Backbone bond lengths (Angstrom), bond angles and torsions (degrees), N, CA, C in turn:
res aa  C-N    CA-C-N  psi(-1)  N-CA   C-N-CA  omega(-1)  CA-C   N-CA-C  phi
1 M - - - 1.382 - - 1.622 109.90 -
2 D 1.337 116.62 144.15 1.441 120.34 177.11 1.542 110.39 -74.49
3 L 1.355 115.42 117.21 1.386 122.15 -173.28 1.544 116.25 -81.47
4 V 1.375 113.05 -6.77 1.478 118.47 -176.53 1.495 108.36 -97.59
5 A 1.346 117.71 135.37 1.427 125.68 177.70 1.436 107.97 -69.31
6 N 1.408 118.34 154.03 1.479 121.85 175.27 1.579 107.09 -63.80
7 K 1.325 115.79 -38.26 1.514 120.78 178.91 1.563 106.47 -131.67
8 T 1.258 115.53 139.71 1.553 117.24 179.85 1.447 105.84 -58.82
9 S 1.346 126.24 -29.42 1.411 125.04 -176.72 1.550 109.72 -61.48
10 D 1.347 117.18 -23.68 1.476 123.20 -177.99 1.559 112.41 -59.94
11 Y 1.378 113.32 -24.76 1.472 117.96 -177.58 1.524 110.99 -67.97
12 S 1.306 120.71 -15.08 1.383 121.54 176.25 1.567 114.05 -99.66
13 D 1.329 114.84 10.96 1.496 122.04 -172.34 1.487 105.72 -108.05
14 I 1.241 117.62 125.40 1.587 121.90 -177.29 1.507 108.50 -68.09
15 S 1.355 118.77 -32.71 1.435 116.14 176.65 1.540 118.31 -62.96
16 Y 1.369 111.23 -32.38 1.435 117.17 178.34 1.594 108.27 -65.90
17 W 1.332 118.09 -41.91 1.469 121.82 -178.29 1.501 110.13 -71.19
18 D 1.304 118.65 -39.73 1.487 118.49 -179.14 1.553 108.11 -65.54
19 E 1.376 120.25 -43.93 1.403 121.37 177.68 1.577 109.75 -61.58
20 R 1.251 118.25 -45.09 1.497 122.44 -177.97 1.547 110.22 -62.65
21 Y 1.333 116.05 -42.86 1.533 116.80 178.92 1.438 113.08 -69.75
22 T 1.369 117.94 -26.20 1.408 123.40 179.05 1.561 109.51 -72.25
23 K 1.306 117.45 -40.53 1.496 122.90 -170.59 1.550 110.92 -92.07
24 D 1.417 113.19 -31.25 1.453 116.72 -175.09 1.509 112.48 -61.12
25 T 1.343 116.73 130.94 1.391 122.15 -177.58 1.550 112.24 -93.85
26 E 1.369 113.12 -17.51 1.439 119.59 -177.31 1.524 113.35 -70.93
27 D 1.303 118.84 137.96 1.528 121.67 -178.40 1.507 108.49 -69.51
28 T 1.342 120.80 -37.27 1.429 125.38 -176.53 1.535 107.28 -142.90
29 F 1.395 110.15 154.07 1.471 117.88 171.44 1.551 109.58 -151.65
30 D 1.278 116.30 128.62 1.434 120.26 -179.06 1.440 112.21 -114.75
31 W 1.281 121.67 129.55 1.459 126.37 -179.51 1.511 111.83 -73.09
32 F 1.312 115.43 -42.24 1.446 117.58 -177.55 1.517 112.06 -120.74
33 K 1.240 117.45 -148.57 1.472 116.58 -173.78 1.617 109.09 -66.70
34 Q 1.408 109.20 159.59 1.448 113.74 -178.31 1.513 112.54 -103.57
35 Y 1.347 116.79 176.27 1.471 118.28 -169.46 1.554 114.81 -53.10
36 P 1.349 119.50 -42.58 1.534 119.76 176.79 1.519 108.91 -47.79
37 D 1.394 119.96 -45.73 1.395 122.20 -178.02 1.495 115.82 -69.52
38 L 1.281 117.01 -27.22 1.440 122.34 -175.84 1.556 112.93 -99.45
39 K 1.259 116.84 -10.43 1.474 121.79 -167.57 1.503 111.65 -55.87
40 Q 1.329 119.47 -43.89 1.431 124.01 -175.11 1.518 110.80 -66.82
41 S 1.319 113.73 -41.33 1.498 116.93 -179.81 1.503 108.88 -73.98
42 L 1.299 121.67 -40.07 1.444 119.49 178.29 1.581 111.09 -64.41
43 A 1.308 117.00 -40.93 1.476 120.66 177.95 1.566 109.21 -59.31
44 H 1.340 116.96 -38.56 1.432 115.40 179.68 1.482 118.17 -67.66
45 H 1.368 112.36 -33.42 1.462 119.92 174.58 1.508 116.75 -85.88
46 I 1.342 117.38 -27.86 1.460 120.11 174.31 1.454 111.76 -119.37
47 P 1.387 118.30 76.13 1.418 120.95 -176.48 1.529 115.28 -67.97
48 N 1.326 116.15 -25.03 1.498 122.30 175.88 1.454 110.78 -96.90
49 K 1.378 112.52 115.59 1.467 120.89 -178.97 1.466 113.13 -72.04
50 D 1.304 117.45 -11.45 1.487 121.29 176.02 1.552 115.32 -85.76
51 S 1.362 113.07 -3.55 1.383 118.10 -179.05 1.489 114.26 -52.07
52 R 1.324 117.89 144.75 1.495 123.20 175.64 1.558 106.21 -81.06
53 I 1.290 116.63 118.44 1.435 120.19 -168.96 1.631 107.49 -116.81
54 L 1.278 117.33 133.91 1.421 124.74 170.91 1.505 113.51 -106.74
55 M 1.330 115.97 117.23 1.448 118.35 178.82 1.431 109.71 -101.00
56 L 1.434 115.10 119.02 1.433 122.63 -166.15 1.553 107.88 -97.40
57 G 1.357 116.74 124.27 1.439 119.85 -175.99 1.484 113.94 57.12
58 C 1.346 117.58 58.28 1.451 122.98 -169.51 1.487 113.37 -66.36
59 G 1.384 123.01 -24.94 1.448 122.99 -177.65 1.485 109.16 51.35
60 N 1.384 114.46 -151.77 1.460 121.83 173.88 1.467 113.41 -102.87
61 S 1.311 116.73 27.92 1.434 121.40 176.48 1.504 112.33 -61.48
62 S 1.278 115.51 152.68 1.490 122.18 177.01 1.491 112.18 -84.73
63 L 1.359 123.70 -3.82 1.426 129.49 -167.38 1.554 106.92 -64.72
64 S 1.334 121.00 -49.76 1.500 117.19 -179.24 1.487 110.79 -66.81
65 R 1.266 118.37 -39.40 1.512 118.14 178.17 1.453 111.15 -58.70
66 D 1.347 117.57 -47.74 1.488 121.64 -179.11 1.446 113.78 -64.22
67 M 1.301 116.59 -41.84 1.498 120.67 177.09 1.424 111.31 -63.16
68 Y 1.337 118.71 -42.88 1.483 124.33 -179.45 1.545 108.88 -60.99
69 D 1.370 116.01 -45.44 1.411 119.81 -178.49 1.574 112.59 -69.71
70 D 1.336 118.39 -13.75 1.391 128.23 173.23 1.483 116.59 -92.18
71 G 1.326 112.45 -2.25 1.483 115.89 173.01 1.558 113.43 115.85
72 Y 1.316 118.82 -9.55 1.458 119.73 175.81 1.508 113.00 -90.38
73 T 1.421 111.34 80.53 1.395 118.85 -165.21 1.547 113.50 -93.74
74 N 1.358 118.23 0.21 1.491 121.15 -178.83 1.528 110.48 -104.89
75 I 1.335 116.34 71.83 1.505 122.69 -173.14 1.503 108.77 -122.93
76 L 1.330 111.73 133.81 1.456 121.50 170.44 1.514 104.99 -109.98
77 N 1.339 117.31 118.76 1.518 124.00 175.37 1.504 111.80 -97.60
78 I 1.341 117.13 131.95 1.443 118.58 -179.69 1.511 109.38 -127.23
79 D 1.304 119.03 147.81 1.419 124.54 175.46 1.554 106.67 -157.00
80 Y 1.300 120.55 147.39 1.375 119.50 179.24 1.533 114.53 -88.42
81 S 1.249 116.53 6.02 1.512 121.72 173.57 1.564 111.42 -98.13
82 P 1.364 116.09 110.27 1.478 118.99 -175.18 1.598 108.64 -62.11
83 V 1.298 115.74 -34.20 1.453 124.34 176.94 1.482 110.30 -54.21
84 C 1.339 112.88 -52.31 1.522 118.08 -177.23 1.527 110.05 -66.80
85 I 1.294 121.71 -40.81 1.421 122.39 178.96 1.490 114.23 -67.38
86 D 1.331 118.85 -34.71 1.423 123.02 172.69 1.482 110.93 -64.65
87 N 1.337 119.51 -47.61 1.432 122.22 -179.11 1.559 112.42 -60.97
88 M 1.378 113.78 -46.91 1.408 118.18 -179.01 1.488 115.93 -68.88
89 T 1.291 118.71 -33.22 1.546 122.41 171.12 1.469 109.09 -56.43
90 K 1.315 114.18 -51.25 1.589 118.40 -177.13 1.502 111.59 -65.36
91 A 1.326 117.05 -35.81 1.522 120.26 179.67 1.505 113.75 -71.54
92 N 1.329 116.17 -20.11 1.465 118.21 -172.80 1.607 110.65 -120.16
93 E 1.291 117.63 26.81 1.419 123.92 -177.17 1.534 107.29 -58.39
94 S 1.232 119.44 -37.11 1.462 124.85 -176.15 1.479 111.12 -66.31
95 R 1.291 120.19 -22.49 1.532 125.51 -174.31 1.502 109.70 -88.06
96 S 1.297 118.27 84.34 1.479 124.22 -174.85 1.471 111.89 -56.57
97 G 1.310 118.96 129.17 1.456 123.61 178.46 1.506 115.13 92.79
98 M 1.365 117.65 -22.20 1.409 119.04 174.01 1.566 109.54 -60.89
99 Q 1.407 113.87 128.86 1.441 117.50 -178.62 1.512 110.52 -113.29
100 W 1.349 115.93 150.59 1.472 126.09 -173.77 1.551 104.75 -136.68
101 C 1.295 118.66 131.29 1.402 120.38 -175.60 1.569 109.78 -150.74
102 V 1.348 117.42 139.92 1.368 121.68 172.64 1.528 112.35 -79.81
103 M 1.314 115.54 120.06 1.442 121.06 -174.41 1.501 113.97 -159.17
104 D 1.335 121.04 149.15 1.415 124.05 178.64 1.514 107.83 -98.35
105 I 1.319 117.04 125.79 1.488 125.04 179.42 1.487 114.07 -54.96
106 R 1.337 117.02 -29.39 1.437 123.03 -177.15 1.512 112.85 -79.70
107 Q 1.386 116.22 -15.61 1.473 118.35 178.41 1.539 104.80 -146.42
108 L 1.252 115.55 86.22 1.488 118.86 -173.64 1.512 110.34 -77.70
109 D 1.279 119.47 131.26 1.457 127.39 177.95 1.563 107.25 -91.13
110 L 1.347 114.41 63.30 1.453 120.95 -169.78 1.541 106.23 -142.18
111 P 1.341 120.28 142.98 1.449 122.47 174.23 1.500 116.13 -64.37
112 D 1.339 114.96 151.59 1.493 118.26 171.49 1.502 114.34 -54.09
113 N 1.299 116.41 151.49 1.465 121.01 168.16 1.495 115.62 52.11
114 S 1.316 114.61 46.89 1.531 118.23 -170.00 1.437 110.78 -120.46
115 F 1.339 126.12 0.00 1.431 127.74 -177.52 1.567 110.18 -134.74
116 D 1.335 115.72 153.02 1.418 121.90 177.94 1.520 109.43 -97.97
117 V 1.332 118.75 -28.39 1.424 122.37 -172.78 1.494 108.42 -143.39
118 A 1.392 116.83 138.87 1.499 118.31 166.64 1.497 108.78 -127.27
119 I 1.363 117.08 139.32 1.512 119.52 -177.01 1.508 108.10 -125.61
120 D 1.302 112.34 132.72 1.521 121.46 178.35 1.547 102.30 -122.01
121 K 1.233 115.33 116.23 1.570 122.67 -178.50 1.505 104.67 -116.25
122 G 1.305 118.10 80.45 1.481 125.42 176.54 1.516 113.52 84.94
123 T 1.325 121.98 0.63 1.408 120.77 -174.80 1.567 112.83 -66.48
124 M 1.319 112.99 -44.67 1.478 115.10 179.45 1.480 113.00 -63.18
125 D 1.361 113.28 -26.26 1.378 117.24 177.50 1.637 115.55 -65.84
126 A 1.313 112.60 -28.22 1.464 122.38 171.27 1.494 110.60 -65.36
127 L 1.398 114.09 -43.82 1.493 118.79 179.69 1.512 108.98 -59.51
128 L 1.400 117.19 -32.85 1.434 124.00 -173.53 1.541 115.51 -88.60
129 A 1.316 114.36 4.60 1.481 120.04 -166.38 1.496 109.88 -68.04
130 G 1.322 118.04 -25.17 1.471 123.72 -177.90 1.531 114.62 -87.48
131 V 1.334 117.56 -0.52 1.481 119.20 -175.73 1.503 112.28 -65.57
132 R 1.305 115.46 128.43 1.488 120.31 -176.68 1.559 111.14 -85.55
133 D 1.379 116.83 -32.38 1.386 126.28 179.63 1.515 107.18 -133.53
134 P 1.376 116.30 108.96 1.528 118.03 -175.49 1.521 111.85 -71.07
135 W 1.356 119.86 -14.10 1.419 121.28 173.33 1.547 110.09 -81.63
136 N 1.312 117.58 -17.28 1.457 118.13 -175.95 1.494 108.78 -144.77
137 P 1.306 121.14 67.27 1.476 124.29 -177.51 1.543 111.25 -59.50
138 Q 1.368 115.44 147.94 1.434 119.48 177.04 1.545 112.45 -58.10
139 D 1.373 113.41 148.87 1.516 117.38 -179.43 1.465 112.03 -55.02
140 S 1.409 118.86 -39.17 1.444 121.55 -174.65 1.573 109.64 -61.74
141 I 1.350 112.98 -39.22 1.531 113.88 -172.08 1.484 108.42 -81.77
142 V 1.337 122.84 -30.20 1.425 130.32 169.49 1.557 106.72 -54.43
143 H 1.299 115.55 -49.56 1.500 122.67 -177.68 1.534 107.11 -60.36
144 D 1.327 117.17 -45.34 1.473 119.04 -177.98 1.587 108.54 -58.61
145 C 1.190 111.83 -49.26 1.539 118.82 -176.42 1.496 114.81 -59.51
146 T 1.374 112.39 -51.78 1.443 119.36 179.97 1.500 111.11 -68.52
147 S 1.335 117.92 -28.09 1.472 119.63 173.35 1.558 110.38 -63.84
148 E 1.198 114.26 -42.95 1.584 119.34 175.50 1.489 109.11 -55.72
149 V 1.252 117.66 -52.81 1.484 123.58 -175.32 1.615 109.69 -61.28
150 R 1.280 115.70 -46.82 1.479 118.60 178.05 1.476 112.13 -65.71
151 E 1.287 120.50 -37.34 1.444 119.47 178.10 1.517 112.41 -67.34
152 V 1.284 111.33 -36.49 1.511 117.20 177.76 1.475 110.58 -64.80
153 Q 1.338 117.00 -43.84 1.454 119.82 -179.81 1.558 110.30 -64.62
154 R 1.368 115.21 -35.42 1.450 118.04 176.91 1.552 113.35 -63.39
155 V 1.288 115.39 -38.12 1.539 115.15 -173.34 1.546 112.20 -91.80
156 L 1.369 117.57 -5.49 1.449 122.09 179.35 1.591 104.66 -84.01
157 K 1.334 117.08 146.82 1.409 119.18 178.28 1.573 110.26 -70.34
158 P 1.333 116.41 147.06 1.456 119.54 -177.76 1.562 108.62 -81.60
159 E 1.274 116.37 68.13 1.499 123.06 -176.09 1.528 106.18 -137.03
160 P 1.435 114.28 147.84 1.458 117.61 -179.88 1.575 114.11 -60.37
161 S 1.278 118.48 -20.33 1.460 118.12 179.52 1.469 112.77 -84.52
162 S 1.382 120.90 -9.34 1.480 124.70 176.94 1.462 111.90 -67.72
163 V 1.376 118.18 138.02 1.441 117.22 -174.36 1.524 109.73 -151.58
164 F 1.297 116.45 140.46 1.490 123.84 172.46 1.504 105.84 -112.15
165 I 1.371 112.68 121.57 1.429 125.62 -175.30 1.535 109.01 -109.04
166 Y 1.304 115.00 122.35 1.448 120.21 176.75 1.540 110.17 -123.78
167 H 1.395 114.01 123.76 1.432 120.16 179.71 1.548 110.53 -109.48
168 T 1.321 121.65 127.46 1.471 125.68 -174.17 1.476 111.67 -153.36
169 Y 1.266 117.84 167.83 1.495 126.90 167.75 1.438 109.62 -84.27
170 A 1.404 124.83 -14.98 1.410 125.73 -165.67 1.433 112.51 -80.25
171 P 1.359 125.96 129.36 1.447 123.13 177.80 1.524 114.18 -76.22
172 P 1.360 114.29 166.78 1.458 120.26 -169.93 1.485 120.35 -54.63
173 H 1.396 115.64 -33.42 1.411 115.14 -179.05 1.577 114.66 -66.35
174 F 1.315 113.63 -15.42 1.456 117.40 -178.33 1.555 108.64 -98.14
175 R 1.300 118.91 -32.34 1.434 119.70 -173.74 1.547 115.83 -105.04
176 K 1.248 120.41 -23.06 1.482 121.69 -179.28 1.586 110.61 -56.13
177 P 1.316 118.90 -48.34 1.486 119.46 175.50 1.463 118.71 -54.11
178 L 1.304 114.86 -27.78 1.507 118.24 -177.99 1.498 111.81 -91.23
179 L 1.293 118.80 -22.11 1.497 125.90 177.87 1.493 115.24 -88.46
180 N 1.351 114.65 -36.48 1.500 118.71 -169.62 1.527 106.61 -90.51
181 T 1.358 113.44 66.08 1.500 120.35 -177.58 1.565 111.90 -84.82
182 D 1.324 117.42 -20.10 1.454 120.59 -174.75 1.502 109.48 -146.51
183 P 1.382 114.55 71.15 1.497 118.30 -171.85 1.598 112.45 -70.67
184 D 1.338 115.65 -13.50 1.418 119.44 175.52 1.549 112.84 -71.53
185 H 1.335 117.12 -28.35 1.422 116.74 -175.33 1.547 110.59 -119.72
186 W 1.313 119.86 -10.11 1.501 122.25 -175.37 1.510 110.38 -130.50
187 D 1.350 118.43 128.44 1.435 125.66 178.81 1.596 107.27 -91.74
188 L 1.356 121.13 125.16 1.403 128.38 179.76 1.530 108.31 -102.55
189 S 1.334 115.28 127.34 1.438 119.94 172.72 1.605 110.77 -136.19
190 V 1.270 115.49 157.50 1.571 117.80 -179.13 1.581 106.34 -136.27
191 E 1.320 108.80 145.43 1.484 122.23 179.95 1.524 107.87 -121.16
192 K 1.248 121.84 122.25 1.466 122.61 176.97 1.498 108.05 -86.02
193 M 1.383 116.18 134.70 1.365 123.07 178.01 1.581 116.73 -122.12
194 G 1.228 119.88 143.51 1.524 120.21 176.73 1.488 110.38 97.01
195 D 1.320 115.57 165.76 1.515 123.46 -177.84 1.495 109.93 -109.48
196 W 1.351 116.40 -74.74 1.481 120.74 -173.12 1.545 111.36 -76.69
197 F 1.283 112.98 -31.70 1.596 116.44 170.42 1.504 110.61 -130.54
198 S 1.308 114.27 120.78 1.386 121.19 -172.69 1.554 118.89 -83.88
199 Y 1.239 123.12 136.52 1.395 129.28 166.14 1.525 112.02 -110.07
200 F 1.273 116.43 168.26 1.474 118.96 -176.59 1.478 109.58 -136.45
201 F 1.340 115.35 136.53 1.543 122.28 -177.85 1.505 104.35 -115.99
202 Y 1.367 120.11 98.59 1.395 121.06 173.32 1.513 115.85 -88.71
203 T 1.352 114.66 147.19 1.442 117.71 179.10 1.493 108.56 -132.15
204 L 1.438 120.47 129.79 1.451 121.76 167.02 1.493 105.14 -108.19
205 R 1.334 117.71 124.43 1.450 121.19 -179.97 1.452 110.75 -122.83
206 Y 1.332 117.60 137.12 1.477 125.42 -175.35 1.504 107.00 -68.22
207 K 1.381 114.22 134.10 1.470 123.10 179.38 1.525 105.50 -79.31
208 D 1.304 115.49 141.37 1.364 123.64 171.32 1.539 113.48 -68.21
């Protein structure tokens, strides 16, 4: 199957993803780096493998599967494509306790203060796919992205160990304004990864 949308804006359209996950014959697909590339950074920010983890816009990435197999077994995976969630639930039946749920990252149907970690691996990038000018994104898209951030901050526990991890290709001047929505209560940091082509590993950590 052709993995490229006709228009980049299709990446923010649920019908595109439902169709893709219906037709796609691949078990997994990862947009950016895979778990072996991220393992060291994730272990640094998630030292406790019993942490309650929320995987935002899981898609059919192998990240949750690989993290589970490495001992991070308390993971809730969410995606707004029912087809994706159905496929991934069946594909991971052997992973006891791994959870899969249809949900919109902009309006999480989850209680306050209920997770230790939230991970976004390229999901916000899908929200931004329809941006015409990356230096001046449309108000509606900014609202979608900041809604995701605020919802994540709501469901994370108000503890210094709580962290929102966002992995993307986008450099800080494009992403910091979207992530740094509450600097009084959350510290934002960024780690550059890669040599010839850079990726970025952003973290928002709750202030004590």
